[in-house]
N, C-alpha and C positions, 0 to 999 in steps of 0.2 A: 555242615548244614547251614545254609544261608537264608534266613527269613527275609533279608532285604531284597534278594533277587528272585525268590521262588514263591510260587503258589503252593499251598498245602491242600491236597485233594482230600475230601471228606465224603462219606457215604451219603450225606445230605446235601452236598454241594461243594463249596470250596471256601478258603479264606486266605488272606495274605496280610502281611505287615504293611501299613500305609504311612507310619510315622513312628519315630522312637527317639527319646532322649534318656538321660540318666534316671528320670523319675517315672516316665509314662510311656506306654506303648499303645498305639492306635491301630486296630485291625479292622479290615473290611471283610464281612461275611456275606456270601450269597447262599441262601437256603432255598432249595427247590420246593415247588408246590407240594404241600401236605407232608413234607419231610420235617424232621426235628433234630436238634442237637441232643446229646445225652442229658439225663438228669444228673448234673454234676455240681461240684462246688470248688472254690479256690480258698484253701485254708488260710493263706497268708496275704491275699491281695483283694482289693476292692475293684469291682467291675461296674462300668456304666454302659448302657446300651441305648442307641438311638436308631430308630427305624427311619431310613432315608426314603424308601419307595416300597411299594407293595404293601403287605400287611403281615402281622405276626401276632402270636399269642405267647406270652411268657408265663410259664407254669412254675409253681413252687410245690412243695410236698402236699400242701393243703389248700391251695387256691391258685387262681390264674387270672391274667389281665390281658385284654385285647390291646394291641398297639398299632397305631396308624401313623403315617408321616405327619409331623416330625416329633413323635412322642419319645420320651426318654424314661429310663428306669435305672436307678442306682441300686446295686446289690452288694450287701455287706460281705465281709469275709466269712467263709464257712456256710453260706446260705445255699442250699441245693436249688438249682433252677434249670429250666430247659426252654428253648425257643423254637417254636414251630411256625412255618410259613402258612398263612391262611389265605393269601391272595392267589388267584389263578396264575399269576406271573411269578410267584415266589416272593421272597423278602430280601431286600438290600439293607444291611445293618452295619452300623459302625459300633465297635466295641473298644472302650478305653479301659486300660488296666494299669493299676499302680499298687505296689512296685512292679517292675518289669521282671517277669519270670513265667515263661510259657509252660514250664514243667510243674507249676503249682496247680495241679489238677487231680481231682478225685471223681471218678465216674461211678455212680450208684446204679442207675438203670440206663439201658440203651437198647434201641430198636435194631441195632446192627451187631450185637454180640460183643461190645467193647466194655462191658461191666468190669470194673477193677483194673482196666488197662491204662497205661500212661499215654501221654501225648504222642502223636504220630512221629515216626522217625523219618529220615531222609528218603526212604523208598516211596514215600507218599508225595514227594515234591516234584514239581515241574516248573520250567522257567516262566516268569511273568510275561504277560502279553503287553503290547504297546498301550492298551487302553486301561491298564491298571493304575489306580490312584497312588501317587506319592506326594506327600506334603512336605514342602520346604519351609523353614522358618523365615519370616520376612526380615528385612533390615529394620533397625530401630526406627520407630515412628511410622512404619509403612505397613502395607497389607498385601497378601497374596490371595487371589481369587481362583477357585476351581469350580468348574461345572461338571457335576458327576451325579449319576443316578437320579436325574431329574431334580437336582438340588444345586443351589449355589452355596459353596462352602467358602467362607471368608476367614482367613487366618490373619490376625492383627497383632502387632506389637503395641501394647498399651502402657503408657507412662502417666496418664492423667485419669484420676478416679472418675472424672466427669464423663468418660467414655460410656460407662454403663447407663447413665441417664439418657443417652442418645438412642438407645435400643428400644424397639417395641416391647411391650410388657411380656409377651408370650415367647420371646426369643430364648432358646436354650443356648447357654454359654458353656463351652468346654474349656477348662483351664489346662493348657498344655505345659505351661511353665509359670513360675511366680505365683501371684495371687493377691488377694486383699488381706491386709495385715492389721492387727491391733497395734496400738502405740508401743506396747511392750514386746512386740516381735512375734506374737503367735499368729499363725495362719487362720483366718476366718473362712476363706475359700481359697483352695490352692490346687496344685497339679493333680489331675485325675478326677476332679469334681465336675459334675454337670449341674448347673444351677440355672433356673429360669430367671430372666432378667428382672422381673418385678420383685423377686426376692433380693436380688443384688442391689436394687435401688433402695430397698428398706435398709439393708446392711450398711450401705455407704452413708446413710444419715448419721450413723454412729462411728463407723470405722472409715476414716477418710484417707487412708494410705493404700497405695498399690505398690507392690514390689517393682523395682526398676526394670527387671528383666521379664515382666509378665507378657505371655503370649496366649491368646485365646482363639477359639474357633467358634463361629456361629454358622447356622444352617438355615437356608430359606428355600422353600419349595418353589420351583420354577415352572412346573408343568403338572397339570391335573389330567390324569387319564380317565 
């Protein structure tokens, strides 16, 4: 089973791997109109969701939150959640997971009869198409730019803590590698985290070091439908 080369077909749409390193996996999900993922949790990993285009509603067992581009949600280990497309065109979503383990999945409720079942096996896979997103890490000090789902995704190699001060306050920053560190080596924000830049600006007033191998991704809307 190769998640690098294949799309995973889902009853609500499809998903595929868009980036992976030893700490983080980034998946793209397309959820069709009015369809939803199972009410599920990840016992051992943290999940971040960013809506790129369309609209979605993230539900938990006792509450729910509407999501529009480019809203983000961080979901702790073990928290049951479900994502439903609410836009007439569906929802285009990026999911960041750490640590990397696609089998870390417990389905509680499901509209398609998958309660208690594991992640899909290779019979649900089909080859990726040419328009599928794949993110490459940039050279040191450089950036790679991708236009995808009516967004500009910028993947940047960061070596200067001042980088975060240059961002608009409402920019969501996804840490793919490295991060901001305290003087005694503890990560303040690191791989797998999605943090709004105004918060990062506050953090960097106290924590003035960035790991030398830090790679982040930012998202900017390029089209309003």
